[in-house]
mmCIF file of the C-alpha atoms, coordinates in Angstrom:
data_MODEL
# 
_entry.id   MODEL 
# 
loop_
_atom_site.group_PDB 
_atom_site.id 
_atom_site.type_symbol 
_atom_site.label_atom_id 
_atom_site.label_alt_id 
_atom_site.label_comp_id 
_atom_site.label_asym_id 
_atom_site.label_entity_id 
_atom_site.label_seq_id 
_atom_site.pdbx_PDB_ins_code 
_atom_site.Cartn_x 
_atom_site.Cartn_y 
_atom_site.Cartn_z 
_atom_site.occupancy 
_atom_site.B_iso_or_equiv 
_atom_site.pdbx_formal_charge 
_atom_site.auth_seq_id 
_atom_site.auth_comp_id 
_atom_site.auth_asym_id 
_atom_site.auth_atom_id 
_atom_site.pdbx_PDB_model_num 
ATOM 1   C CA . MET A 1 1   ? 82.829  90.217  77.870 1.00 0.00 ? 1   MET A CA 1 
ATOM 2   C CA . PRO A 1 2   ? 83.112  87.931  75.240 1.00 0.00 ? 2   PRO A CA 1 
ATOM 3   C CA . ASP A 1 3   ? 84.319  88.978  71.587 1.00 0.00 ? 3   ASP A CA 1 
ATOM 4   C CA . ILE A 1 4   ? 81.598  88.089  68.892 1.00 0.00 ? 4   ILE A CA 1 
ATOM 5   C CA . ALA A 1 5   ? 83.616  89.010  66.058 1.00 0.00 ? 5   ALA A CA 1 
ATOM 6   C CA . GLU A 1 6   ? 86.829  86.489  66.463 1.00 0.00 ? 6   GLU A CA 1 
ATOM 7   C CA . GLN A 1 7   ? 85.357  84.106  64.708 1.00 0.00 ? 7   GLN A CA 1 
ATOM 8   C CA . PHE A 1 8   ? 85.785  86.188  61.491 1.00 0.00 ? 8   PHE A CA 1 
ATOM 9   C CA . PHE A 1 9   ? 89.696  86.595  62.676 1.00 0.00 ? 9   PHE A CA 1 
ATOM 10  C CA . ASN A 1 10  ? 92.047  83.855  61.843 1.00 0.00 ? 10  ASN A CA 1 
ATOM 11  C CA . CYS A 1 11  ? 94.924  84.935  63.774 1.00 0.00 ? 11  CYS A CA 1 
ATOM 12  C CA . SER A 1 12  ? 96.845  85.361  66.873 1.00 0.00 ? 12  SER A CA 1 
ATOM 13  C CA . ASN A 1 13  ? 95.839  87.429  69.791 1.00 0.00 ? 13  ASN A CA 1 
ATOM 14  C CA . ARG A 1 14  ? 98.793  89.850  68.909 1.00 0.00 ? 14  ARG A CA 1 
ATOM 15  C CA . GLU A 1 15  ? 98.009  90.038  65.300 1.00 0.00 ? 15  GLU A CA 1 
ATOM 16  C CA . ARG A 1 16  ? 94.576  90.973  66.685 1.00 0.00 ? 16  ARG A CA 1 
ATOM 17  C CA . ALA A 1 17  ? 95.670  93.623  68.486 1.00 0.00 ? 17  ALA A CA 1 
ATOM 18  C CA . ILE A 1 18  ? 98.297  94.896  65.617 1.00 0.00 ? 18  ILE A CA 1 
ATOM 19  C CA . PHE A 1 19  ? 95.054  94.878  63.463 1.00 0.00 ? 19  PHE A CA 1 
ATOM 20  C CA . GLU A 1 20  ? 93.508  96.868  65.765 1.00 0.00 ? 20  GLU A CA 1 
ATOM 21  C CA . ALA A 1 21  ? 95.723  99.419  66.471 1.00 0.00 ? 21  ALA A CA 1 
ATOM 22  C CA . GLY A 1 22  ? 96.191  100.090 62.684 1.00 0.00 ? 22  GLY A CA 1 
ATOM 23  C CA . ILE A 1 23  ? 92.575  100.348 62.014 1.00 0.00 ? 23  ILE A CA 1 
ATOM 24  C CA . LYS A 1 24  ? 92.347  103.193 64.975 1.00 0.00 ? 24  LYS A CA 1 
ATOM 25  C CA . LEU A 1 25  ? 95.253  105.222 63.831 1.00 0.00 ? 25  LEU A CA 1 
ATOM 26  C CA . GLY A 1 26  ? 94.232  104.782 60.427 1.00 0.00 ? 26  GLY A CA 1 
ATOM 27  C CA . THR A 1 27  ? 90.920  106.194 61.644 1.00 0.00 ? 27  THR A CA 1 
ATOM 28  C CA . ILE A 1 28  ? 91.873  109.411 63.461 1.00 0.00 ? 28  ILE A CA 1 
ATOM 29  C CA . TYR A 1 29  ? 94.022  109.986 60.437 1.00 0.00 ? 29  TYR A CA 1 
ATOM 30  C CA . HIS A 1 30  ? 91.624  110.168 57.929 1.00 0.00 ? 30  HIS A CA 1 
ATOM 31  C CA . GLN A 1 31  ? 88.953  111.605 60.127 1.00 0.00 ? 31  GLN A CA 1 
ATOM 32  C CA . TYR A 1 32  ? 90.476  114.743 61.506 1.00 0.00 ? 32  TYR A CA 1 
ATOM 33  C CA . VAL A 1 33  ? 92.967  115.795 59.115 1.00 0.00 ? 33  VAL A CA 1 
ATOM 34  C CA . GLY A 1 34  ? 91.588  118.881 57.437 1.00 0.00 ? 34  GLY A CA 1 
ATOM 35  C CA . ALA A 1 35  ? 89.847  120.106 60.625 1.00 0.00 ? 35  ALA A CA 1 
ATOM 36  C CA . PRO A 1 36  ? 90.216  123.362 61.452 1.00 0.00 ? 36  PRO A CA 1 
ATOM 37  C CA . VAL A 1 37  ? 92.643  124.557 64.121 1.00 0.00 ? 37  VAL A CA 1 
ATOM 38  C CA . SER A 1 38  ? 94.133  127.445 65.871 1.00 0.00 ? 38  SER A CA 1 
ATOM 39  C CA . LEU A 1 39  ? 95.877  128.062 69.256 1.00 0.00 ? 39  LEU A CA 1 
ATOM 40  C CA . SER A 1 40  ? 92.592  128.667 70.599 1.00 0.00 ? 40  SER A CA 1 
ATOM 41  C CA . ASN A 1 41  ? 91.051  125.302 69.939 1.00 0.00 ? 41  ASN A CA 1 
ATOM 42  C CA . LEU A 1 42  ? 94.021  122.912 69.939 1.00 0.00 ? 42  LEU A CA 1 
ATOM 43  C CA . GLU A 1 43  ? 93.745  121.407 73.189 1.00 0.00 ? 43  GLU A CA 1 
ATOM 44  C CA . SER A 1 44  ? 90.388  120.441 72.717 1.00 0.00 ? 44  SER A CA 1 
ATOM 45  C CA . LEU A 1 45  ? 90.884  119.144 69.153 1.00 0.00 ? 45  LEU A CA 1 
ATOM 46  C CA . GLU A 1 46  ? 93.859  116.981 70.816 1.00 0.00 ? 46  GLU A CA 1 
ATOM 47  C CA . GLU A 1 47  ? 91.056  115.915 73.646 1.00 0.00 ? 47  GLU A CA 1 
ATOM 48  C CA . ALA A 1 48  ? 88.301  115.117 71.166 1.00 0.00 ? 48  ALA A CA 1 
ATOM 49  C CA . ILE A 1 49  ? 90.536  112.852 68.890 1.00 0.00 ? 49  ILE A CA 1 
ATOM 50  C CA . LYS A 1 50  ? 91.433  110.859 72.324 1.00 0.00 ? 50  LYS A CA 1 
ATOM 51  C CA . GLN A 1 51  ? 87.823  110.730 73.886 1.00 0.00 ? 51  GLN A CA 1 
ATOM 52  C CA . SER A 1 52  ? 86.872  109.535 70.141 1.00 0.00 ? 52  SER A CA 1 
ATOM 53  C CA . VAL A 1 53  ? 89.589  106.817 69.990 1.00 0.00 ? 53  VAL A CA 1 
ATOM 54  C CA . LEU A 1 54  ? 88.895  105.496 73.715 1.00 0.00 ? 54  LEU A CA 1 
ATOM 55  C CA . VAL A 1 55  ? 85.170  104.650 73.253 1.00 0.00 ? 55  VAL A CA 1 
ATOM 56  C CA . GLN A 1 56  ? 86.773  102.110 70.525 1.00 0.00 ? 56  GLN A CA 1 
ATOM 57  C CA . PRO A 1 57  ? 86.830  98.410  71.007 1.00 0.00 ? 57  PRO A CA 1 
ATOM 58  C CA . PHE A 1 58  ? 90.313  97.314  72.516 1.00 0.00 ? 58  PHE A CA 1 
ATOM 59  C CA . VAL A 1 59  ? 91.938  100.748 73.312 1.00 0.00 ? 59  VAL A CA 1 
ATOM 60  C CA . ALA A 1 60  ? 93.478  100.644 76.517 1.00 0.00 ? 60  ALA A CA 1 
ATOM 61  C CA . ASP A 1 61  ? 94.976  104.247 76.538 1.00 0.00 ? 61  ASP A CA 1 
ATOM 62  C CA . ALA A 1 62  ? 95.768  107.119 74.121 1.00 0.00 ? 62  ALA A CA 1 
ATOM 63  C CA . SER A 1 63  ? 97.600  110.557 73.829 1.00 0.00 ? 63  SER A CA 1 
ATOM 64  C CA . VAL A 1 64  ? 97.317  112.999 71.235 1.00 0.00 ? 64  VAL A CA 1 
ATOM 65  C CA . LYS A 1 65  ? 99.316  115.689 70.598 1.00 0.00 ? 65  LYS A CA 1 
ATOM 66  C CA . ILE A 1 66  ? 99.372  118.612 67.601 1.00 0.00 ? 66  ILE A CA 1 
ATOM 67  C CA . ASN A 1 67  ? 102.260 120.123 67.038 1.00 0.00 ? 67  ASN A CA 1 
ATOM 68  C CA . PRO A 1 68  ? 101.846 124.155 67.391 1.00 0.00 ? 68  PRO A CA 1 
ATOM 69  C CA . GLU A 1 69  ? 104.613 125.093 65.376 1.00 0.00 ? 69  GLU A CA 1 
ATOM 70  C CA . ASN A 1 70  ? 102.759 125.929 62.312 1.00 0.00 ? 70  ASN A CA 1 
ATOM 71  C CA . ILE A 1 71  ? 99.759  127.802 63.989 1.00 0.00 ? 71  ILE A CA 1 
ATOM 72  C CA . HIS A 1 72  ? 102.219 130.341 65.449 1.00 0.00 ? 72  HIS A CA 1 
ATOM 73  C CA . ARG A 1 73  ? 102.948 130.910 61.874 1.00 0.00 ? 73  ARG A CA 1 
ATOM 74  C CA . HIS A 1 74  ? 99.558  132.394 61.436 1.00 0.00 ? 74  HIS A CA 1 
ATOM 75  C CA . LYS A 1 75  ? 98.409  135.699 62.944 1.00 0.00 ? 75  LYS A CA 1 
ATOM 76  C CA . GLY A 1 76  ? 95.185  137.583 61.830 1.00 0.00 ? 76  GLY A CA 1 
ATOM 77  C CA . THR A 1 77  ? 91.739  137.145 61.292 1.00 0.00 ? 77  THR A CA 1 
ATOM 78  C CA . TYR A 1 78  ? 92.135  134.296 59.157 1.00 0.00 ? 78  TYR A CA 1 
ATOM 79  C CA . LYS A 1 79  ? 94.551  133.040 61.268 1.00 0.00 ? 79  LYS A CA 1 
ATOM 80  C CA . TYR A 1 80  ? 93.199  129.073 61.513 1.00 0.00 ? 80  TYR A CA 1 
ATOM 81  C CA . ILE A 1 81  ? 94.831  126.402 59.605 1.00 0.00 ? 81  ILE A CA 1 
ATOM 82  C CA . THR A 1 82  ? 93.832  123.062 58.862 1.00 0.00 ? 82  THR A CA 1 
ATOM 83  C CA . LEU A 1 83  ? 95.352  119.988 60.609 1.00 0.00 ? 83  LEU A CA 1 
ATOM 84  C CA . THR A 1 84  ? 97.573  118.007 58.871 1.00 0.00 ? 84  THR A CA 1 
ATOM 85  C CA . GLY A 1 85  ? 99.126  114.334 59.053 1.00 0.00 ? 85  GLY A CA 1 
ATOM 86  C CA . ASP A 1 86  ? 102.375 116.061 59.999 1.00 0.00 ? 86  ASP A CA 1 
ATOM 87  C CA . MET A 1 87  ? 101.183 117.955 63.632 1.00 0.00 ? 87  MET A CA 1 
ATOM 88  C CA . LEU A 1 88  ? 99.858  114.948 64.865 1.00 0.00 ? 88  LEU A CA 1 
ATOM 89  C CA . ASP A 1 89  ? 101.506 112.663 67.685 1.00 0.00 ? 89  ASP A CA 1 
ATOM 90  C CA . VAL A 1 90  ? 99.687  110.231 68.445 1.00 0.00 ? 90  VAL A CA 1 
ATOM 91  C CA . SER A 1 91  ? 100.368 106.931 70.930 1.00 0.00 ? 91  SER A CA 1 
ATOM 92  C CA . LEU A 1 92  ? 97.723  104.029 71.533 1.00 0.00 ? 92  LEU A CA 1 
ATOM 93  C CA . ASP A 1 93  ? 97.694  101.238 73.644 1.00 0.00 ? 93  ASP A CA 1 
ATOM 94  C CA . ILE A 1 94  ? 95.680  98.343  72.416 1.00 0.00 ? 94  ILE A CA 1 
ATOM 95  C CA . GLN A 1 95  ? 94.881  95.507  74.491 1.00 0.00 ? 95  GLN A CA 1 
ATOM 96  C CA . TYR A 1 96  ? 93.034  92.316  72.503 1.00 0.00 ? 96  TYR A CA 1 
ATOM 97  C CA . LYS A 1 97  ? 93.147  89.608  75.540 1.00 0.00 ? 97  LYS A CA 1 
ATOM 98  C CA . ASP A 1 98  ? 96.282  88.203  76.781 1.00 0.00 ? 98  ASP A CA 1 
ATOM 99  C CA . SER A 1 99  ? 98.428  90.372  74.066 1.00 0.00 ? 99  SER A CA 1 
ATOM 100 C CA . GLY A 1 100 ? 99.039  94.207  74.035 1.00 0.00 ? 100 GLY A CA 1 
ATOM 101 C CA . VAL A 1 101 ? 100.698 96.789  71.330 1.00 0.00 ? 101 VAL A CA 1 
ATOM 102 C CA . ARG A 1 102 ? 101.590 100.075 71.513 1.00 0.00 ? 102 ARG A CA 1 
ATOM 103 C CA . ALA A 1 103 ? 101.174 101.863 68.311 1.00 0.00 ? 103 ALA A CA 1 
ATOM 104 C CA . ARG A 1 104 ? 102.141 105.444 67.414 1.00 0.00 ? 104 ARG A CA 1 
ATOM 105 C CA . LEU A 1 105 ? 101.677 107.739 64.674 1.00 0.00 ? 105 LEU A CA 1 
ATOM 106 C CA . ARG A 1 106 ? 104.222 110.702 64.377 1.00 0.00 ? 106 ARG A CA 1 
ATOM 107 C CA . TYR A 1 107 ? 105.967 112.661 61.842 1.00 0.00 ? 107 TYR A CA 1 
ATOM 108 C CA . ILE A 1 108 ? 109.241 111.507 61.018 1.00 0.00 ? 108 ILE A CA 1 
ATOM 109 C CA . LYS A 1 109 ? 111.291 114.528 59.707 1.00 0.00 ? 109 LYS A CA 1 
ATOM 110 C CA . GLU A 1 110 ? 113.788 112.079 58.239 1.00 0.00 ? 110 GLU A CA 1 
ATOM 111 C CA . MET A 1 111 ? 111.364 110.591 55.775 1.00 0.00 ? 111 MET A CA 1 
ATOM 112 C CA . ASP A 1 112 ? 108.882 113.584 55.178 1.00 0.00 ? 112 ASP A CA 1 
ATOM 113 C CA . TYR A 1 113 ? 106.196 111.091 56.396 1.00 0.00 ? 113 TYR A CA 1 
ATOM 114 C CA . PRO A 1 114 ? 103.455 110.630 59.294 1.00 0.00 ? 114 PRO A CA 1 
ATOM 115 C CA . LEU A 1 115 ? 104.531 107.601 60.024 1.00 0.00 ? 115 LEU A CA 1 
ATOM 116 C CA . MET A 1 116 ? 102.075 104.465 61.578 1.00 0.00 ? 116 MET A CA 1 
ATOM 117 C CA . TYR A 1 117 ? 104.118 102.119 63.530 1.00 0.00 ? 117 TYR A CA 1 
ATOM 118 C CA . LEU A 1 118 ? 104.616 99.835  66.371 1.00 0.00 ? 118 LEU A CA 1 
ATOM 119 C CA . GLU A 1 119 ? 106.302 100.690 69.367 1.00 0.00 ? 119 GLU A CA 1 
ATOM 120 C CA . ASP A 1 120 ? 106.150 97.650  71.653 1.00 0.00 ? 120 ASP A CA 1 
# 
């Protein structure tokens, strides 16, 4: 299937794959951070994030994990918390024509920051 947007990109196929990866990771971060999460909906939220990114152009595969460590600390009637960037571990395989990249969003403890970067 031809890419009708290709004419607007003045870059290599690899650069386009990298661009697409950044857009997708940024979308996941800004769309889902703040979503209510508890142990009862953890897996369904992971799956929802994964399925939402898999329908986007050029995503070949995705893995989404939410660290439940902070959730375990909350007990009682008001035991849900909201998703934060440091809880996300996302891996995306992006394929644009002959170029593929693996992008990652995960919390880097030494930086105290949820970093988006290229793994491969």
